[in-house]
N, C-alpha and C positions, 0 to 999 in steps of 0.2 A: 416506430409502433411498437416494434418487437423488443426493444429495451424497457419499454416502459411494461410490457405484458409479462415479461420476465420479472421483472423487479414487483409487480402485483402479488405475481405467484410465489415469489419467495416470502413476500412480507404475511402473505396469507398462510403458508406453510409455518412461519415463524409464529404467528398468531394461536395457530392449536399446541403451541409446545409450551411445555413448562419445564421447569429444574424438576429432577426427581430427587426422593429423599436420598442424602449422603453423597451425589453428586458434585463434584467441585464445580464451583462459577466459570472457571475458565475452560473446562472442559465441555460445559452446556454451551457457550458462546460459540466455542468454535465448532460446534459441532452443527447448531443452529443455522450457521451462515455458512454452511459448505457449499452453497450454489455461488457466493460471492467469490470462493477460492477458484471456482472453474472457470468463473467470468473474468478473474484477474489473469489464469492460467492462458486464456484464449485472447487476452487484450494485445492491442496494435505493439506495444513497446517489447512486452514479453516473445510473443511470434514474429514479429520483426528482427528480434536478434536470433531467434531460433531460425528462422529461414534465411538469416544472414542477407536480408535485405532492407533494412531500417535504413532510410534515409539520414545521412550525417547531420543533417541541418536539423531535422527533426529530434534527433538524439540531443544535440547542443541546447535548442530550445527546452527540453525536458529538463535537462541537468541545470540550467538558469534557474527554473522554477523550483527545483529539487535543493539548489543551493539556498534561495531566499526561503524555503520552507523550513530548513534547517535551523536558519536564522530564527523566524517566528516563532520554532518549534521551542527554542532555547529560551526565548521571552515568556512563551507561556508555561513553562516549567519552573520560570522564575517567579510568576505572577502567582502560581499554585503554591509554590514552597513559601512565600511571604503570606499566605492565608493559612498556614498550617501549623501555627505558632503553638497550637494544643497538642502537637503529636510530632515529638523530636525524631523518633525513626523514620516517619515519613518525610518531613521537612528535610532531614539529612539526604535521605534517596531522591528527593525532586531535585535539592541543590546540586548533588553530585551529578545527576542526569541533565540539569541545566549545563553544567562545565563541561561535560561531555559532547551536548550539542552543539555548544559555541565552537568547539574545537572541530566538529564536523564542519560548520561555517566557514570557519576560517582558512581549513584546509581545502574547502572546495572553490571559496572566493579568489584564492590565488590561482588556483587551476583555469577557473573560468573568467579571471581578471573582474571582479565585480568590487568596486569600491565601497559601496554601501548598497544595502536593500531597499531602500526608499526610493533610488532610481530606477528599479526593475519593473516594468509593468507586467504583472502577473498573468497567466493565462487563466481562464475562467474554471477551469477545474481546480488547478494549485490555490486560487484565491477562496475558493469555497471551502477547501480542505483545511486551510490555515485559520479561516474563519471559524470553524467548527471547532478546532482544537481550542482558539482563542476563548470563545464561549464558553465553553466547557470551563477552561482555567479561572474564568471571572464570575461564572452564576453558581457553580456545582461546587458540592465538596472537594477538595483538592485531589482525592485519591482518583476519583473520577477521571483527571488530566491523564495520571497514569494509564488507566483503563482505555481513555483513547487513543493513546498512542500505542497501545499493544499490539494492533494489528500491523502495524510498519515494522515492527520488531518481530513477530512472528509469521506473516505469511511470506517475506522475502526468503527465508530460508526452506520453507516448504515448497516456494516456487523452484528454489534451486533444485531441490531433491526430485521435483517431478520434470525437470528437463535436463537433468543429469549434468548440473553445473560444473561438476569435480572431473569429469573424464570427457565431456564431448567439445568438438570444436564451434566457436560462434564467429567465426572470422575476426575484424578489427574488434569486436565486443568480446571476445573471450576473456580478455583479462578483467574487465569489469563485471561481467557475468559472476568470475570466481570470486572477486573481493566481495561482490555486493549482495549477492545472491549464495551464499556460500550454506550447504544445509548441515554445517556441523554449528553452526552458529547458535546458541542457546541463552543467549542475551535476556531474550524475550521472557525468559522462567524467573527473572528477576521482578519483572513488572507483575507477572501474574501471581507471585509470592505477596507482594504488597495490597493486590486487590483483594485476595484470598482471605488476607487477614481483616481487611476491613468489612468483607462479606460475613466473616463469622461474627465480626464485633456487630454486625447491624448496621454499620454505615452505610454500606452499600446494597441496593434492593437488585432482585434479578432482573425486574423488568425494566429499570432506567438502564441499567448494565446493558441489557440487551439492545437497547435503543441506540445510547452512544457506541458500543460496539460496531453495531451494525452501520451505522453514518460512516465511522471511520472506514470501514471495509469498501462500503459503496464508493466513498472517495478514493480509495485505494484504485479502485477499478476504473474510475473515471480519469484519474491522473494518469493510469497507463493509457487510457485509451485517447488521451488528449493529443497524442503523435498520429499523424497520418498511418494508415493500415498499407502495408505493402504486399506483394506477392498476390495469388489469385484471389485470396481473401477482398482484395481491395477494389476488386473489379469483374465480378463475376461473368457477365456477358463477354467480355473480351478473353476470359481465361476460356470459358466453352468456346470460343471462334478461334482461339489459337490451338484447341487440341482438336477442333474438325479440321482446321488446315493441316495439321501433321500427320491427321490420319488420312486425309486425301493425298497427302504427299507419298505417304508409305505404299499407299496404294499404287500410285503412277508408277513409282520406281521399283517397287516388288509386288507384281501381279501376282 
């Protein structure tokens, strides 16, 4: 219930927003979707790593889904690239990114022993995200596929900055956090550049961009929350009971 309420509030807030004259589209999209950044920061996967309590089985399930997400993302990039014959610059970018994503897929499928993507039964959150990107690649102007993938490239470094990925300890997840949530990563800027050029040329509109960007941000949040929450946030009544017992114990032993 609360998730739906927060989503409604966020959507109502966005409905009242419009891009300012002279404002970069990327800045506008990032500013308007700030609520989803906070939701991602507080999501189960991220907080599970921060609190060092994330169940390894949950992490494994997430990574299997993420591996297939990389494969499907590469396929969507290829589709968009094949539909952008009238723009050589964009087509080159899409094809290069498709190759990069194939590299991610091949690297991860070796780690997680995945022979083919078709054999994996994706979780609902990952499936919805994959379908969103595929729908954009098949039905919208090719540059919108770049836009739809921008939150993935931009949100992760931001999350790393918020949780101190470079200097803090995250237990067994420390190396993963440092590699994947690197605050110094700026690859997203190349995505934004392609979209900005298209916006200035009139190929991309702010309204459609906001809808697609927001849906991708929502999918990022849902994907992060597809793992079981750990720590006190997972079971508030139990945590209050534990605190109460600790308080009683301390008074018994320290009158």
